[in-house]
PyMOL Python script that loads the backbone (N, CA, C, O; Angstrom):
from pymol import cmd

cmd.read_pdbstr("""\
ATOM      1  N   UNK A   1      73.292 124.834 108.639  1.00  0.00           N
ATOM      2  CA  UNK A   1      74.500 123.634 107.301  1.00  0.00           C
ATOM      3  C   UNK A   1      75.002 123.824 105.704  1.00  0.00           C
ATOM      4  O   UNK A   1      74.586 123.726 104.549  1.00  0.00           O
ATOM      5  N   UNK A   2      76.179 124.159 106.471  1.00  0.00           N
ATOM      6  CA  UNK A   2      76.880 125.084 104.210  1.00  0.00           C
ATOM      7  C   UNK A   2      77.673 122.967 103.716  1.00  0.00           C
ATOM      8  O   UNK A   2      78.398 122.142 104.271  1.00  0.00           O
ATOM      9  N   UNK A   3      77.083 123.049 102.731  1.00  0.00           N
ATOM     10  CA  UNK A   3      77.553 122.384 101.521  1.00  0.00           C
ATOM     11  C   UNK A   3      79.445 122.528 100.959  1.00  0.00           C
ATOM     12  O   UNK A   3      79.750 123.523 100.302  1.00  0.00           O
ATOM     13  N   UNK A   4      79.858 122.130 101.086  1.00  0.00           N
ATOM     14  CA  UNK A   4      80.670 122.525 100.298  1.00  0.00           C
ATOM     15  C   UNK A   4      81.505 121.126  99.399  1.00  0.00           C
ATOM     16  O   UNK A   4      81.288 119.918  99.489  1.00  0.00           O
ATOM     17  N   UNK A   5      82.981 122.244  98.139  1.00  0.00           N
ATOM     18  CA  UNK A   5      82.904 120.829  96.817  1.00  0.00           C
ATOM     19  C   UNK A   5      84.544 120.466  97.166  1.00  0.00           C
ATOM     20  O   UNK A   5      85.610 121.056  96.992  1.00  0.00           O
ATOM     21  N   UNK A   6      84.217 119.428  97.637  1.00  0.00           N
ATOM     22  CA  UNK A   6      86.078 118.361  97.447  1.00  0.00           C
ATOM     23  C   UNK A   6      86.115 117.903  95.569  1.00  0.00           C
ATOM     24  O   UNK A   6      85.295 118.033  94.660  1.00  0.00           O
ATOM     25  N   UNK A   7      87.722 117.253  95.669  1.00  0.00           N
ATOM     26  CA  UNK A   7      87.394 116.843  94.720  1.00  0.00           C
ATOM     27  C   UNK A   7      88.099 115.948  95.040  1.00  0.00           C
ATOM     28  O   UNK A   7      89.021 116.311  95.771  1.00  0.00           O
ATOM     29  N   UNK A   8      88.056 114.249  94.663  1.00  0.00           N
ATOM     30  CA  UNK A   8      88.186 112.765  95.465  1.00  0.00           C
ATOM     31  C   UNK A   8      89.654 112.772  94.138  1.00  0.00           C
ATOM     32  O   UNK A   8      89.672 112.700  92.909  1.00  0.00           O
ATOM     33  N   UNK A   9      90.854 112.913  95.341  1.00  0.00           N
ATOM     34  CA  UNK A   9      91.801 111.877  94.918  1.00  0.00           C
ATOM     35  C   UNK A   9      91.885 110.431  94.443  1.00  0.00           C
ATOM     36  O   UNK A   9      92.046 109.990  93.305  1.00  0.00           O
ATOM     37  N   UNK A  10      91.750 109.872  95.492  1.00  0.00           N
ATOM     38  CA  UNK A  10      91.345 107.742  95.375  1.00  0.00           C
ATOM     39  C   UNK A  10      90.084 107.625  96.193  1.00  0.00           C
ATOM     40  O   UNK A  10      89.326 108.435  96.727  1.00  0.00           O
ATOM     41  N   UNK A  11      90.166 105.885  96.057  1.00  0.00           N
ATOM     42  CA  UNK A  11      88.576 105.759  96.764  1.00  0.00           C
ATOM     43  C   UNK A  11      89.163 104.018  96.761  1.00  0.00           C
ATOM     44  O   UNK A  11      89.494 103.217  95.888  1.00  0.00           O
ATOM     45  N   UNK A  12      89.035 104.004  98.642  1.00  0.00           N
ATOM     46  CA  UNK A  12      89.786 102.684  98.718  1.00  0.00           C
ATOM     47  C   UNK A  12      88.393 102.146  98.499  1.00  0.00           C
ATOM     48  O   UNK A  12      88.675 101.158  97.821  1.00  0.00           O
ATOM     49  N   UNK A  13      87.188 102.132  98.607  1.00  0.00           N
ATOM     50  CA  UNK A  13      85.727 100.580  99.057  1.00  0.00           C
ATOM     51  C   UNK A  13      85.330 100.868  99.604  1.00  0.00           C
ATOM     52  O   UNK A  13      85.151 102.040  99.933  1.00  0.00           O
ATOM     53  N   UNK A  14      84.702  99.258 100.304  1.00  0.00           N
ATOM     54  CA  UNK A  14      84.064  99.134 101.207  1.00  0.00           C
ATOM     55  C   UNK A  14      85.798  98.595 101.857  1.00  0.00           C
ATOM     56  O   UNK A  14      86.921  98.418 101.383  1.00  0.00           O
ATOM     57  N   UNK A  15      85.209  98.513 103.010  1.00  0.00           N
ATOM     58  CA  UNK A  15      86.148  98.213 104.146  1.00  0.00           C
ATOM     59  C   UNK A  15      85.835  96.692 105.381  1.00  0.00           C
ATOM     60  O   UNK A  15      85.544  96.630 106.575  1.00  0.00           O
ATOM     61  N   UNK A  16      85.944  96.256 104.922  1.00  0.00           N
ATOM     62  CA  UNK A  16      84.689  94.560 105.585  1.00  0.00           C
ATOM     63  C   UNK A  16      85.027  95.124 107.019  1.00  0.00           C
ATOM     64  O   UNK A  16      84.091  95.610 107.655  1.00  0.00           O
ATOM     65  N   UNK A  17      86.228  95.102 107.556  1.00  0.00           N
ATOM     66  CA  UNK A  17      86.335  95.292 109.081  1.00  0.00           C
ATOM     67  C   UNK A  17      85.781  96.148 109.818  1.00  0.00           C
ATOM     68  O   UNK A  17      85.340  95.980 110.955  1.00  0.00           O
ATOM     69  N   UNK A  18      85.795  97.343 109.017  1.00  0.00           N
ATOM     70  CA  UNK A  18      84.372  98.478 109.218  1.00  0.00           C
ATOM     71  C   UNK A  18      82.587  98.819 109.543  1.00  0.00           C
ATOM     72  O   UNK A  18      81.952  99.407 110.417  1.00  0.00           O
ATOM     73  N   UNK A  19      82.248  98.001 108.172  1.00  0.00           N
ATOM     74  CA  UNK A  19      81.604  98.582 107.797  1.00  0.00           C
ATOM     75  C   UNK A  19      81.821  98.920 106.940  1.00  0.00           C
ATOM     76  O   UNK A  19      81.902  98.024 106.100  1.00  0.00           O
ATOM     77  N   UNK A  20      82.080 100.303 106.425  1.00  0.00           N
ATOM     78  CA  UNK A  20      81.996 101.146 105.576  1.00  0.00           C
ATOM     79  C   UNK A  20      82.719 100.977 105.043  1.00  0.00           C
ATOM     80  O   UNK A  20      83.427  99.971 105.040  1.00  0.00           O
ATOM     81  N   UNK A  21      82.843 102.513 103.983  1.00  0.00           N
ATOM     82  CA  UNK A  21      83.171 102.433 102.492  1.00  0.00           C
ATOM     83  C   UNK A  21      84.964 103.939 103.401  1.00  0.00           C
ATOM     84  O   UNK A  21      85.436 104.542 104.365  1.00  0.00           O
ATOM     85  N   UNK A  22      85.037 103.561 101.889  1.00  0.00           N
ATOM     86  CA  UNK A  22      86.020 105.338 102.176  1.00  0.00           C
ATOM     87  C   UNK A  22      86.794 105.935 101.456  1.00  0.00           C
ATOM     88  O   UNK A  22      86.379 105.755 100.311  1.00  0.00           O
ATOM     89  N   UNK A  23      87.904 106.700 101.428  1.00  0.00           N
ATOM     90  CA  UNK A  23      88.034 107.405  99.939  1.00  0.00           C
ATOM     91  C   UNK A  23      88.432 109.264 100.517  1.00  0.00           C
ATOM     92  O   UNK A  23      87.786 109.958 101.302  1.00  0.00           O
ATOM     93  N   UNK A  24      89.799 109.625  99.706  1.00  0.00           N
ATOM     94  CA  UNK A  24      90.505 110.677  99.860  1.00  0.00           C
ATOM     95  C   UNK A  24      90.103 112.065  98.980  1.00  0.00           C
ATOM     96  O   UNK A  24      89.914 112.099  97.765  1.00  0.00           O
ATOM     97  N   UNK A  25      90.052 112.807  99.596  1.00  0.00           N
ATOM     98  CA  UNK A  25      88.939 113.576  99.206  1.00  0.00           C
ATOM     99  C   UNK A  25      89.958 115.494  99.479  1.00  0.00           C
ATOM    100  O   UNK A  25      90.400 115.799 100.586  1.00  0.00           O
ATOM    101  N   UNK A  26      90.107 116.504  98.148  1.00  0.00           N
ATOM    102  CA  UNK A  26      91.509 117.564  98.234  1.00  0.00           C
ATOM    103  C   UNK A  26      89.907 118.721  98.276  1.00  0.00           C
ATOM    104  O   UNK A  26      88.749 118.733  97.856  1.00  0.00           O
ATOM    105  N   UNK A  27      90.888 119.582  99.106  1.00  0.00           N
ATOM    106  CA  UNK A  27      89.643 120.727  99.172  1.00  0.00           C
ATOM    107  C   UNK A  27      89.875 121.814  97.333  1.00  0.00           C
ATOM    108  O   UNK A  27      90.596 121.414  96.419  1.00  0.00           O
ATOM    109  N   UNK A  28      89.156 122.961  97.294  1.00  0.00           N
ATOM    110  CA  UNK A  28      90.307 123.923  96.222  1.00  0.00           C
ATOM    111  C   UNK A  28      91.800 124.229  96.890  1.00  0.00           C
ATOM    112  O   UNK A  28      92.706 124.677  96.187  1.00  0.00           O
ATOM    113  N   UNK A  29      91.990 123.936  98.375  1.00  0.00           N
ATOM    114  CA  UNK A  29      93.021 124.923  98.781  1.00  0.00           C
ATOM    115  C   UNK A  29      93.833 124.403  98.563  1.00  0.00           C
ATOM    116  O   UNK A  29      94.553 125.104  97.852  1.00  0.00           O
ATOM    117  N   UNK A  30      94.623 122.656  98.900  1.00  0.00           N
ATOM    118  CA  UNK A  30      94.855 121.421  98.826  1.00  0.00           C
ATOM    119  C   UNK A  30      94.655 120.868  99.659  1.00  0.00           C
ATOM    120  O   UNK A  30      94.899 119.661  99.662  1.00  0.00           O
ATOM    121  N   UNK A  31      94.213 121.395 100.557  1.00  0.00           N
ATOM    122  CA  UNK A  31      93.665 120.606 102.284  1.00  0.00           C
ATOM    123  C   UNK A  31      93.198 118.905 101.436  1.00  0.00           C
ATOM    124  O   UNK A  31      92.391 118.659 100.539  1.00  0.00           O
ATOM    125  N   UNK A  32      94.072 118.072 102.176  1.00  0.00           N
ATOM    126  CA  UNK A  32      93.338 116.531 102.224  1.00  0.00           C
ATOM    127  C   UNK A  32      92.256 116.357 103.609  1.00  0.00           C
ATOM    128  O   UNK A  32      92.232 116.858 104.733  1.00  0.00           O
ATOM    129  N   UNK A  33      91.462 115.443 102.921  1.00  0.00           N
ATOM    130  CA  UNK A  33      90.848 114.357 104.165  1.00  0.00           C
ATOM    131  C   UNK A  33      90.424 113.149 103.736  1.00  0.00           C
ATOM    132  O   UNK A  33      89.671 113.149 102.762  1.00  0.00           O
ATOM    133  N   UNK A  34      90.835 111.748 104.406  1.00  0.00           N
ATOM    134  CA  UNK A  34      90.235 110.361 104.382  1.00  0.00           C
ATOM    135  C   UNK A  34      88.779 110.698 105.013  1.00  0.00           C
ATOM    136  O   UNK A  34      88.970 111.512 105.917  1.00  0.00           O
ATOM    137  N   UNK A  35      87.796 110.481 104.927  1.00  0.00           N
ATOM    138  CA  UNK A  35      86.345 110.067 105.111  1.00  0.00           C
ATOM    139  C   UNK A  35      85.738 109.481 104.381  1.00  0.00           C
ATOM    140  O   UNK A  35      85.550 109.607 103.171  1.00  0.00           O
ATOM    141  N   UNK A  36      85.238 108.477 105.439  1.00  0.00           N
ATOM    142  CA  UNK A  36      84.676 107.329 106.086  1.00  0.00           C
ATOM    143  C   UNK A  36      83.308 107.345 105.516  1.00  0.00           C
ATOM    144  O   UNK A  36      82.892 108.460 105.829  1.00  0.00           O
ATOM    145  N   UNK A  37      82.340 106.716 104.832  1.00  0.00           N
ATOM    146  CA  UNK A  37      80.798 106.504 104.876  1.00  0.00           C
ATOM    147  C   UNK A  37      80.157 105.495 104.824  1.00  0.00           C
ATOM    148  O   UNK A  37      80.649 104.610 104.125  1.00  0.00           O
ATOM    149  N   UNK A  38      79.077 105.251 105.383  1.00  0.00           N
ATOM    150  CA  UNK A  38      78.960 104.330 105.637  1.00  0.00           C
ATOM    151  C   UNK A  38      77.685 103.919 103.710  1.00  0.00           C
ATOM    152  O   UNK A  38      77.447 102.723 103.880  1.00  0.00           O
ATOM    153  N   UNK A  39      77.210 104.182 102.795  1.00  0.00           N
ATOM    154  CA  UNK A  39      76.896 103.525 102.046  1.00  0.00           C
ATOM    155  C   UNK A  39      77.213 104.087 100.904  1.00  0.00           C
ATOM    156  O   UNK A  39      77.378 105.302 100.800  1.00  0.00           O
ATOM    157  N   UNK A  40      77.375 102.950  99.565  1.00  0.00           N
ATOM    158  CA  UNK A  40      78.326 103.122  98.588  1.00  0.00           C
ATOM    159  C   UNK A  40      77.140 104.397  97.674  1.00  0.00           C
ATOM    160  O   UNK A  40      75.926 104.492  97.854  1.00  0.00           O
ATOM    161  N   UNK A  41      78.247 105.462  96.446  1.00  0.00           N
ATOM    162  CA  UNK A  41      78.062 106.606  96.160  1.00  0.00           C
ATOM    163  C   UNK A  41      78.387 106.340  94.764  1.00  0.00           C
ATOM    164  O   UNK A  41      77.832 106.990  93.878  1.00  0.00           O
ATOM    165  N   UNK A  42      79.132 105.554  94.535  1.00  0.00           N
ATOM    166  CA  UNK A  42      79.267 104.978  93.195  1.00  0.00           C
ATOM    167  C   UNK A  42      80.236 106.652  92.892  1.00  0.00           C
ATOM    168  O   UNK A  42      79.551 107.499  92.318  1.00  0.00           O
ATOM    169  N   UNK A  43      81.608 107.056  93.225  1.00  0.00           N
ATOM    170  CA  UNK A  43      82.180 107.988  92.911  1.00  0.00           C
ATOM    171  C   UNK A  43      83.766 107.355  92.609  1.00  0.00           C
ATOM    172  O   UNK A  43      84.229 106.526  93.392  1.00  0.00           O
ATOM    173  N   UNK A  44      84.542 107.813  91.425  1.00  0.00           N
ATOM    174  CA  UNK A  44      85.924 107.464  91.479  1.00  0.00           C
ATOM    175  C   UNK A  44      86.543 108.808  91.159  1.00  0.00           C
ATOM    176  O   UNK A  44      86.143 109.887  90.724  1.00  0.00           O
ATOM    177  N   UNK A  45      87.236 108.490  91.402  1.00  0.00           N
ATOM    178  CA  UNK A  45      88.777 108.730  91.471  1.00  0.00           C
ATOM    179  C   UNK A  45      88.873 110.551  90.493  1.00  0.00           C
ATOM    180  O   UNK A  45      87.658 110.630  90.674  1.00  0.00           O
ATOM    181  N   UNK A  46      89.157 111.666  89.854  1.00  0.00           N
ATOM    182  CA  UNK A  46      88.741 112.931  89.956  1.00  0.00           C
ATOM    183  C   UNK A  46      87.370 113.651  89.673  1.00  0.00           C
ATOM    184  O   UNK A  46      87.257 114.581  88.874  1.00  0.00           O
ATOM    185  N   UNK A  47      86.399 113.151  90.373  1.00  0.00           N
ATOM    186  CA  UNK A  47      84.932 113.397  90.343  1.00  0.00           C
ATOM    187  C   UNK A  47      85.183 113.878  91.266  1.00  0.00           C
ATOM    188  O   UNK A  47      86.048 113.562  92.083  1.00  0.00           O
ATOM    189  N   UNK A  48      84.143 115.096  91.283  1.00  0.00           N
ATOM    190  CA  UNK A  48      83.296 116.305  92.335  1.00  0.00           C
ATOM    191  C   UNK A  48      82.671 115.226  93.128  1.00  0.00           C
ATOM    192  O   UNK A  48      82.063 114.293  92.602  1.00  0.00           O
ATOM    193  N   UNK A  49      82.907 115.437  95.031  1.00  0.00           N
ATOM    194  CA  UNK A  49      81.704 114.899  95.625  1.00  0.00           C
ATOM    195  C   UNK A  49      81.541 116.537  96.445  1.00  0.00           C
ATOM    196  O   UNK A  49      82.466 117.313  96.684  1.00  0.00           O
ATOM    197  N   UNK A  50      79.411 116.814  96.897  1.00  0.00           N
ATOM    198  CA  UNK A  50      79.429 117.569  98.083  1.00  0.00           C
ATOM    199  C   UNK A  50      78.930 117.101  98.756  1.00  0.00           C
ATOM    200  O   UNK A  50      77.938 116.372  98.741  1.00  0.00           O
ATOM    201  N   UNK A  51      80.289 117.876 100.292  1.00  0.00           N
ATOM    202  CA  UNK A  51      80.170 116.897 101.456  1.00  0.00           C
ATOM    203  C   UNK A  51      79.343 118.436 102.590  1.00  0.00           C
ATOM    204  O   UNK A  51      80.097 119.363 102.887  1.00  0.00           O
ATOM    205  N   UNK A  52      78.253 118.468 102.944  1.00  0.00           N
ATOM    206  CA  UNK A  52      76.859 119.147 104.389  1.00  0.00           C
ATOM    207  C   UNK A  52      78.419 119.255 106.359  1.00  0.00           C
ATOM    208  O   UNK A  52      78.906 118.547 107.240  1.00  0.00           O
ATOM    209  N   UNK A  53      78.406 120.521 105.887  1.00  0.00           N
ATOM    210  CA  UNK A  53      79.281 120.470 107.193  1.00  0.00           C
ATOM    211  C   UNK A  53      78.434 121.060 107.932  1.00  0.00           C
ATOM    212  O   UNK A  53      77.573 121.746 107.381  1.00  0.00           O
ATOM    213  N   UNK A  54      78.468 120.925 109.610  1.00  0.00           N
ATOM    214  CA  UNK A  54      76.711 121.545 109.892  1.00  0.00           C
ATOM    215  C   UNK A  54      77.378 122.783 111.228  1.00  0.00           C
ATOM    216  O   UNK A  54      78.535 122.374 111.321  1.00  0.00           O
ATOM    217  N   UNK A  55      77.293 123.703 111.994  1.00  0.00           N
ATOM    218  CA  UNK A  55      77.488 124.966 112.591  1.00  0.00           C
ATOM    219  C   UNK A  55      78.955 124.237 113.516  1.00  0.00           C
ATOM    220  O   UNK A  55      79.906 124.971 113.245  1.00  0.00           O
ATOM    221  N   UNK A  56      79.252 123.515 114.118  1.00  0.00           N
ATOM    222  CA  UNK A  56      79.654 122.410 114.702  1.00  0.00           C
ATOM    223  C   UNK A  56      81.622 122.466 114.082  1.00  0.00           C
ATOM    224  O   UNK A  56      82.790 122.456 114.472  1.00  0.00           O
ATOM    225  N   UNK A  57      80.713 122.527 112.857  1.00  0.00           N
ATOM    226  CA  UNK A  57      82.223 122.483 111.597  1.00  0.00           C
ATOM    227  C   UNK A  57      82.384 119.657 111.480  1.00  0.00           C
ATOM    228  O   UNK A  57      82.943 118.847 110.742  1.00  0.00           O
ATOM    229  N   UNK A  58      81.334 119.584 112.923  1.00  0.00           N
ATOM    230  CA  UNK A  58      81.229 118.362 111.753  1.00  0.00           C
ATOM    231  C   UNK A  58      80.623 117.709 110.935  1.00  0.00           C
ATOM    232  O   UNK A  58      79.512 118.111 110.587  1.00  0.00           O
ATOM    233  N   UNK A  59      81.105 116.645 110.444  1.00  0.00           N
ATOM    234  CA  UNK A  59      80.924 116.600 108.303  1.00  0.00           C
ATOM    235  C   UNK A  59      79.681 115.600 108.523  1.00  0.00           C
ATOM    236  O   UNK A  59      79.773 115.037 109.614  1.00  0.00           O
ATOM    237  N   UNK A  60      78.757 115.297 107.922  1.00  0.00           N
ATOM    238  CA  UNK A  60      77.683 115.320 107.893  1.00  0.00           C
ATOM    239  C   UNK A  60      77.000 114.223 106.801  1.00  0.00           C
ATOM    240  O   UNK A  60      76.412 113.159 106.989  1.00  0.00           O
ATOM    241  N   UNK A  61      77.315 114.900 105.688  1.00  0.00           N
ATOM    242  CA  UNK A  61      76.574 113.734 105.283  1.00  0.00           C
ATOM    243  C   UNK A  61      77.375 113.531 103.319  1.00  0.00           C
ATOM    244  O   UNK A  61      77.549 114.671 102.889  1.00  0.00           O
ATOM    245  N   UNK A  62      77.580 113.027 102.820  1.00  0.00           N
ATOM    246  CA  UNK A  62      78.601 113.076 101.343  1.00  0.00           C
ATOM    247  C   UNK A  62      77.612 112.430  99.823  1.00  0.00           C
ATOM    248  O   UNK A  62      77.044 111.395  99.474  1.00  0.00           O
ATOM    249  N   UNK A  63      77.830 113.530  99.405  1.00  0.00           N
ATOM    250  CA  UNK A  63      76.776 113.513  98.263  1.00  0.00           C
ATOM    251  C   UNK A  63      77.486 112.809  97.040  1.00  0.00           C
ATOM    252  O   UNK A  63      78.708 112.707  96.937  1.00  0.00           O
ATOM    253  N   UNK A  64      76.617 112.362  96.179  1.00  0.00           N
ATOM    254  CA  UNK A  64      77.563 112.811  94.913  1.00  0.00           C
ATOM    255  C   UNK A  64      76.909 113.322  93.142  1.00  0.00           C
ATOM    256  O   UNK A  64      76.276 112.812  92.217  1.00  0.00           O
ATOM    257  N   UNK A  65      77.325 114.152  93.364  1.00  0.00           N
ATOM    258  CA  UNK A  65      76.281 114.791  92.214  1.00  0.00           C
ATOM    259  C   UNK A  65      75.306 114.251  91.396  1.00  0.00           C
ATOM    260  O   UNK A  65      74.086 114.085  91.394  1.00  0.00           O
ATOM    261  N   UNK A  66      76.236 114.044  90.726  1.00  0.00           N
ATOM    262  CA  UNK A  66      76.517 112.987  89.010  1.00  0.00           C
ATOM    263  C   UNK A  66      75.708 111.656  89.221  1.00  0.00           C
ATOM    264  O   UNK A  66      75.620 110.894  88.259  1.00  0.00           O
ATOM    265  N   UNK A  67      75.187 111.367  90.261  1.00  0.00           N
ATOM    266  CA  UNK A  67      74.243 110.455  90.398  1.00  0.00           C
ATOM    267  C   UNK A  67      72.833 110.732  91.120  1.00  0.00           C
ATOM    268  O   UNK A  67      71.730 110.250  90.862  1.00  0.00           O
ATOM    269  N   UNK A  68      73.148 111.497  91.936  1.00  0.00           N
ATOM    270  CA  UNK A  68      72.376 111.864  93.739  1.00  0.00           C
ATOM    271  C   UNK A  68      72.333 111.255  94.782  1.00  0.00           C
ATOM    272  O   UNK A  68      71.647 111.231  95.805  1.00  0.00           O
ATOM    273  N   UNK A  69      73.889 110.349  94.009  1.00  0.00           N
ATOM    274  CA  UNK A  69      73.617 109.497  96.487  1.00  0.00           C
ATOM    275  C   UNK A  69      74.156 109.749  96.975  1.00  0.00           C
ATOM    276  O   UNK A  69      75.138 110.470  96.799  1.00  0.00           O
ATOM    277  N   UNK A  70      73.488 108.934  98.420  1.00  0.00           N
ATOM    278  CA  UNK A  70      74.221 109.896  99.276  1.00  0.00           C
ATOM    279  C   UNK A  70      74.500 108.947 100.786  1.00  0.00           C
ATOM    280  O   UNK A  70      73.741 108.125 101.299  1.00  0.00           O
ATOM    281  N   UNK A  71      75.515 109.285 101.132  1.00  0.00           N
ATOM    282  CA  UNK A  71      75.031 108.910 102.586  1.00  0.00           C
ATOM    283  C   UNK A  71      76.049 109.537 103.808  1.00  0.00           C
ATOM    284  O   UNK A  71      76.729 110.563 103.820  1.00  0.00           O
ATOM    285  N   UNK A  72      75.894 108.686 104.621  1.00  0.00           N
ATOM    286  CA  UNK A  72      76.112 109.098 106.329  1.00  0.00           C
ATOM    287  C   UNK A  72      77.910 109.780 106.370  1.00  0.00           C
ATOM    288  O   UNK A  72      78.346 109.660 105.224  1.00  0.00           O
ATOM    289  N   UNK A  73      78.474 110.111 106.855  1.00  0.00           N
ATOM    290  CA  UNK A  73      79.388 110.220 107.102  1.00  0.00           C
ATOM    291  C   UNK A  73      79.751 109.864 109.049  1.00  0.00           C
ATOM    292  O   UNK A  73      79.301 110.383 110.071  1.00  0.00           O
ATOM    293  N   UNK A  74      81.115 108.352 108.718  1.00  0.00           N
ATOM    294  CA  UNK A  74      80.297 108.324 109.887  1.00  0.00           C
ATOM    295  C   UNK A  74      82.123 108.484 110.109  1.00  0.00           C
ATOM    296  O   UNK A  74      82.617 107.785 110.994  1.00  0.00           O
ATOM    297  N   UNK A  75      82.765 109.121 109.543  1.00  0.00           N
ATOM    298  CA  UNK A  75      84.230 109.596 110.202  1.00  0.00           C
ATOM    299  C   UNK A  75      85.006 110.722 109.389  1.00  0.00           C
ATOM    300  O   UNK A  75      84.514 110.879 108.272  1.00  0.00           O
ATOM    301  N   UNK A  76      86.106 111.556 109.665  1.00  0.00           N
ATOM    302  CA  UNK A  76      87.633 112.783 108.681  1.00  0.00           C
ATOM    303  C   UNK A  76      88.591 112.583 109.766  1.00  0.00           C
ATOM    304  O   UNK A  76      88.498 112.548 110.993  1.00  0.00           O
ATOM    305  N   UNK A  77      89.366 112.487 109.078  1.00  0.00           N
ATOM    306  CA  UNK A  77      90.640 112.204 109.775  1.00  0.00           C
ATOM    307  C   UNK A  77      91.655 113.356 108.453  1.00  0.00           C
ATOM    308  O   UNK A  77      91.779 113.275 107.231  1.00  0.00           O
ATOM    309  N   UNK A  78      92.109 114.174 109.321  1.00  0.00           N
ATOM    310  CA  UNK A  78      93.222 115.400 107.936  1.00  0.00           C
ATOM    311  C   UNK A  78      94.377 114.710 107.353  1.00  0.00           C
ATOM    312  O   UNK A  78      94.489 113.533 107.009  1.00  0.00           O
ATOM    313  N   UNK A  79      94.867 115.280 107.329  1.00  0.00           N
ATOM    314  CA  UNK A  79      95.973 113.888 105.914  1.00  0.00           C
ATOM    315  C   UNK A  79      97.134 115.511 105.766  1.00  0.00           C
ATOM    316  O   UNK A  79      96.786 116.637 105.408  1.00  0.00           O
ATOM    317  N   UNK A  80      98.558 115.016 106.205  1.00  0.00           N
ATOM    318  CA  UNK A  80      99.408 115.584 105.843  1.00  0.00           C
ATOM    319  C   UNK A  80     100.585 116.177 105.103  1.00  0.00           C
ATOM    320  O   UNK A  80     101.176 117.154 105.564  1.00  0.00           O
TER     321      UNK A  80
END
""", "prot")
cmd.dss("prot")
cmd.show_as("cartoon", "prot")
cmd.util.cbc("prot")
cmd.orient("prot")
């Protein structure tokens, strides 16, 4: 499993209809993704998150290195 660094561009907070959290992240080469995850990791726009990606390119876990909080990822969508 690989771990990649992403910059948080925007947080959307808790999505009560789905019971999960949502944020927008960007890679170093400019690709953007919407990420939905299960537990609050207390991250702000402009900060870095680490995302674990398995060998099949499934995004598994998001980690806030500032406070050590992590959460399993529910869904990821590419933003065009």
